[in-house]
SERO-4910 file (N, C-alpha, C, O; in steps of 0.05 Angstrom, whole numbers):
BEGIN
 pado doro    nc1    nc2    nc3   cac1   cac2   cac3    cc1    cc2    cc3    oc1    oc2    oc3
  Unk    A     17    -24      0      0      0      0     18     25      0     40     24     11
  Unk    A      8     46    -12     23     71    -11      5     93     -1    -18     89      5
  Unk    A     17    117      2      2    139     15    -22    149     -2    -39    163      9
  Unk    A    -23    142    -27    -46    150    -43    -69    131    -40    -92    138    -47
  Unk    A    -65    107    -30    -86     87    -27   -100     87      0   -119     72      3
  Unk    A    -91    102     19   -103    101     45   -127    120     47   -130    139     31
  Unk    A   -145    113     65   -169    130     69   -163    149     92   -163    142    115
  Unk    A   -158    174     85   -149    194    105   -171    201    124   -165    208    147
  Unk    A   -196    198    116   -218    204    135   -219    182    156   -223    188    180
  Unk    A   -215    157    148   -214    135    168   -190    139    187   -193    134    211
  Unk    A   -168    148    176   -144    153    193   -150    175    212   -142    174    235
  Unk    A   -163    196    203   -171    218    221   -189    209    243   -185    217    266
  Unk    A   -209    192    237   -227    182    257   -212    164    277   -216    165    301
  Unk    A   -194    147    267   -177    130    284   -160    147    303   -157    141    326
  Unk    A   -148    168    292   -132    186    308   -149    200    329   -140    202    352
  Unk    A   -172    210    321   -190    223    341   -198    204    363   -200    212    386
  Unk    A   -203    179    356   -211    159    376   -189    155    396   -194    152    420
  Unk    A   -165    154    386   -141    150    404   -138    175    422   -132    172    446
  Unk    A   -142    198    410   -140    223    425   -161    224    447   -155    232    470
  Unk    A   -185    216    440   -207    216    460   -202    195    482   -208    200    505
  Unk    A   -192    171    474   -185    151    493   -165    161    513   -167    157    537
  Unk    A   -145    176    503   -125    187    521   -137    207    541   -129    208    564
  Unk    A   -156    223    531   -170    241    549   -185    228    571   -186    237    594
  Unk    A   -197    205    565   -211    189    586   -191    174    604   -193    175    628
  Unk    A   -171    161    591   -152    144    606   -136    161    626   -132    152    649
  Unk    A   -128    185    618   -112    201    636   -128    222    650   -118    243    659
  Unk    A   -154    217    654   -172    236    668   -172    228    698   -163    207    706
  Unk    A   -183    246    714   -186    240    742   -204    215    747   -200    202    767
  Unk    A   -222    210    729   -240    187    732   -225    161    731   -233    141    743
  Unk    A   -202    160    717   -187    136    715   -159    138    727   -156    133    751
  Unk    A   -139    147    712   -111    144    721    -96    170    725    -72    169    729
  Unk    A   -109    193    724    -94    218    725    -77    221    750    -53    227    748
  Unk    A    -89    216    773    -74    220    798    -51    200    801    -29    208    809
  Unk    A    -56    175    794    -34    155    796    -12    161    775     11    158    781
  Unk    A    -20    170    752     -1    177    731     16    201    739     40    201    737
  Unk    A      3    222    749     18    246    759     37    239    781     60    248    781
  Unk    A     28    223    800     45    214    822     70    199    811     92    203    820
  Unk    A     65    181    792     86    165    781    107    180    765    130    172    764
  Unk    A     99    202    753    117    218    737    128    242    752    145    257    742
  Unk    A    118    246    777    129    267    794    119    295    786    133    315    791
  Unk    A     95    297    775     83    323    768     58    328    784     47    310    797
  Unk    A     48    352    783     23    360    796      5    372    775     13    377    753
  Unk    A    -20    377    784    -39    391    766    -28    419    759    -32    428    736
  Unk    A    -14    432    777     -3    458    771     18    456    749     20    474    732
  Unk    A     34    435    749     53    432    728     40    429    701     49    440    681
  Unk    A     17    414    700      3    411    675    -10    437    666    -10    443    642
  Unk    A    -19    453    685    -32    478    678    -12    498    667    -20    516    651
  Unk    A     13    496    675     33    515    665     45    507    638     60    522    626
  Unk    A     38    483    628     48    474    603     34    487    580     12    498    583
  Unk    A     46    487    556     35    499    532     15    480    520     23    460    508
  Unk    A    -12    486    522    -32    467    512    -31    464    481    -37    442    471
  Unk    A    -23    484    467    -21    482    438      0    462    430     -4    445    412
  Unk    A     23    464    444     45    445    438     37    417    447     41    398    432
  Unk    A     26    414    470     19    387    480     -3    374    464      1    352    454
  Unk    A    -25    388    460    -47    375    446    -43    375    416    -50    355    402
  Unk    A    -32    396    405    -25    396    376     -4    375    369     -7    360    350
  Unk    A     17    374    385     38    354    381     28    326    384     34    308    369
  Unk    A     11    322    405      0    296    410    -18    286    387    -16    264    378
  Unk    A    -35    305    377    -52    297    355    -36    291    330    -42    272    316
  Unk    A    -16    307    324      1    301    301     13    274    303     13    259    284
  Unk    A     24    267    327     37    241    330     18    218    328     24    197    317
  Unk    A     -6    221    339    -26    199    338    -37    196    310    -43    174    301
  Unk    A    -38    218    295    -46    217    267    -25    201    251    -32    184    234
  Unk    A      0    206    256     21    191    242     20    162    250     24    145    233
  Unk    A     15    156    275     12    128    284    -11    114    269     -8     91    260
  Unk    A    -34    128    267    -57    116    253    -51    113    223    -59     93    212
  Unk    A    -37    132    212    -30    129    183    -12    105    179    -16     90    160
  Unk    A      8    102    196     27     79    193     12     52    199     18     32    186
  Unk    A     -6     53    218    -22     28    223    -38     21    198    -40     -2    190
  Unk    A    -51     41    186    -66     37    161    -49     25    139    -57      7    125
  Unk    A    -25     36    135     -7     26    115      2     -3    122      4    -20    104
  Unk    A      7     -8    147     15    -34    156     -7    -55    151     -1    -77    142
  Unk    A    -32    -48    157    -54    -66    154    -61    -72    124    -68    -94    117
  Unk    A    -58    -51    108    -65    -54     79    -95    -52     75   -110    -48     94
  Unk    A   -103    -56     50   -131    -52     43   -149    -75     51   -173    -71     56
  Unk    A   -139    -99     52   -155   -123     54   -155   -136     81   -164   -159     84
  Unk    A   -146   -122    102   -146   -134    129   -174   -136    140   -190   -118    137
  Unk    A   -180   -159    152   -207   -162    164   -207   -147    191   -187   -137    200
  Unk    A   -231   -145    202   -234   -132    228   -217   -146    249   -203   -134    265
  Unk    A   -219   -173    250   -204   -188    269   -174   -185    266   -159   -182    286
  Unk    A   -164   -185    241   -136   -181    236   -127   -153    245   -106   -149    255
  Unk    A   -145   -133    240   -138   -106    246   -137   -101    276   -118    -88    286
  Unk    A   -156   -112    291   -155   -110    320   -131   -126    331   -117   -116    348
  Unk    A   -127   -150    320   -105   -166    330    -78   -153    325    -61   -154    342
  Unk    A    -75   -142    301    -50   -128    295    -46   -104    314    -24    -99    324
  Unk    A    -68    -89    318    -66    -66    337    -58    -75    365    -42    -62    378
  Unk    A    -70    -97    374    -63   -108    401    -34   -116    402    -20   -110    421
  Unk    A    -25   -131    382      3   -140    381     22   -117    381     42   -117    395
  Unk    A     16    -97    365     33    -73    364     34    -60    392     55    -53    402
  Unk    A     10    -55    404      9    -42    430     23    -58    452     37    -47    468
  Unk    A     18    -84    452     28   -101    474     57   -108    470     74   -104    488
  Unk    A     64   -119    447     90   -131    443    111   -111    433    135   -114    440
  Unk    A    103    -91    418    123    -71    408    124    -47    426    146    -40    436
  Unk    A    102    -34    431    102     -9    446    107    -14    476    126     -3    487
  Unk    A     90    -31    488     93    -35    517    119    -48    524    131    -42    545
  Unk    A    128    -68    508    153    -81    515    176    -61    512    196    -62    527
  Unk    A    175    -43    493    195    -22    490    195     -3    514    216      4    525
  Unk    A    171      5    523    168     21    547    180      6    571    195     17    587
  Unk    A    173    -20    573    183    -36    595    213    -36    597    225    -34    618
  Unk    A    226    -39    574    255    -39    573    266    -13    584    284    -13    601
  Unk    A    255      9    574    264     35    584    258     39    613    275     49    629
  Unk    A    234     32    621    226     36    649    243     20    669    248     29    691
  Unk    A    252     -4    661    269    -20    678    296     -5    683    304     -2    706
  Unk    A    308      5    662    333     19    665    330     46    679    347     55    694
  Unk    A    307     59    674    302     85    686    291     83    714    287    102    728
  Unk    A    286     58    723    276     51    749    249     66    755    244     76    777
  Unk    A    233     67    734    206     79    737    187     59    751    192     35    750
  Unk    A    166     69    763    148     51    777    132     32    758    125     40    736
  Unk    A    127      8    768    110    -11    754     83      1    748     72     -4    726
  Unk    A     72     17    766     46     29    763     46     47    737     27     46    722
  Unk    A     67     61    732     69     78    709     70     61    683     57     68    663
  Unk    A     85     39    684     86     21    662     59     10    655     51      9    632
  Unk    A     44      2    675     17     -9    671     -2     12    660    -18      6    642
  Unk    A     -1     36    670    -18     57    660    -12     64    631    -29     63    614
  Unk    A     13     70    625     21     78    598     19     54    578     10     57    556
  Unk    A     28     31    587     27      8    569     -2      0    563     -9     -7    541
  Unk    A    -19      1    584    -48     -5    580    -61     14    560    -77      5    543
  Unk    A    -54     39    562    -65     59    543    -57     52    515    -74     52    497
  Unk    A    -32     46    510    -23     40    483    -34     14    472    -38     12    447
  Unk    A    -38     -5    489    -51    -30    479    -79    -24    470    -87    -32    448
  Unk    A    -94     -9    486   -121     -2    478   -121     17    454   -138     15    437
  Unk    A   -103     36    454   -101     56    433    -98     42    405   -114     47    387
  Unk    A    -79     24    403    -74     11    377    -96     -9    371   -102    -13    347
  Unk    A   -107    -22    391   -130    -40    386   -154    -25    376   -167    -34    357
  Unk    A   -160     -2    388   -182     14    380   -178     25    351   -196     25    335
  Unk    A   -154     35    346   -148     45    319   -151     22    299   -161     26    277
  Unk    A   -141     -2    306   -144    -25    288   -173    -32    283   -181    -38    261
  Unk    A   -190    -30    304   -218    -35    301   -231    -15    281   -245    -23    263
  Unk    A   -225     10    285   -236     31    267   -227     27    239   -243     28    220
  Unk    A   -201     23    235   -191     19    208   -201     -7    195   -205     -9    171
  Unk    A   -206    -27    212   -216    -53    202   -245    -52    194   -253    -66    175
  Unk    A   -261    -36    208   -290    -35    201   -297    -14    180   -319    -14    169
  Unk    A   -277      3    175   -282     25    155   -287     13    128   -271     -4    119
  Unk    A   -308     23    114   -314     11     87   -292     16     67   -294      8     44
***
């Protein structure tokens, strides 16, 4: 597959779903407090950050991830294959890479589980969306 064959609207929807998942995952309702504690930041630190850089940069990166996932899956991947590939990427590639870094950086297991869990769901959800897209 090449960049002319992908459905950019599907990629946009997959990227938006990932962005929205992150908003829920890292909210106070789920893991925000544990995540902040694990990375050594506070709400005040987040409030002083540049939101255009954080959210604009994050969306750009997740769009690129969705684009690459779409290219990786190709045109003919089934829904099951797409979800499975997303899960494998999130679990075995992303989370295991985080795990390697976190071991050497002596980061808490809690942070690994929060961030790794997000990426497993992120790529599985993007795979689902790209797999069901007509």
